[in-house]
Residue, then its C-alpha position, 0 to 999 in steps of 0.5 A: m790852097a786850103p780854105p782858112n778854116k780847114v785844118l790840114r793833117l799830116k799823114i802818118g809817117g809824113r815826115p822823116y824821123t831822126a835815125y838813131s844808131t842801133d848800137a846807141m839805142e840798144r845800149c840806152l834800152h839796156d841801161v834803162t831796163n836794167h836800172i843802171l840809168t833812169q830815162r832822163e839820165a839815158s836821154e841826156k847821155y845818149k842824146i835821144p829824146r825821152s819820148t823816143i825812149i819811152l816808145k821804144l821801151k813800150a814796143h820792146r815790152n809788147s813784143n816780149v809776149h809771155v804767159p803770166g806765171r812761172k815757166c813750165f816745170f816739165f819738159l815735153q817728154k816728162k809731161k807725157n810721163h806725168s800724164s800717164i802717172t796721173l792716169f795711173y793714180c786716178a785709176i787706183i783711187d777709182f776717180p769716176n769717168f776720168v778715162 
């Protein structure tokens, strides 16, 4: 038995959490991300705690790693063509030390 002044700490994952159905969780996250329902409304409708919804949304956002800005305009083959055109125009205007 632990001394009375010592605080016992639980290990991470020390207790089993409620397993919500994946279908309900996906519908809930879809409704919240597409602004169909608020987090509170989704919590009441799907019977999932709001804190769980918040954590799942945060994990969902962090897993979608994307570069800031717009998507690439050129495809890979067009990039090669674009770079050769750029070299050509730089050679025409005598851009120093480009090649």
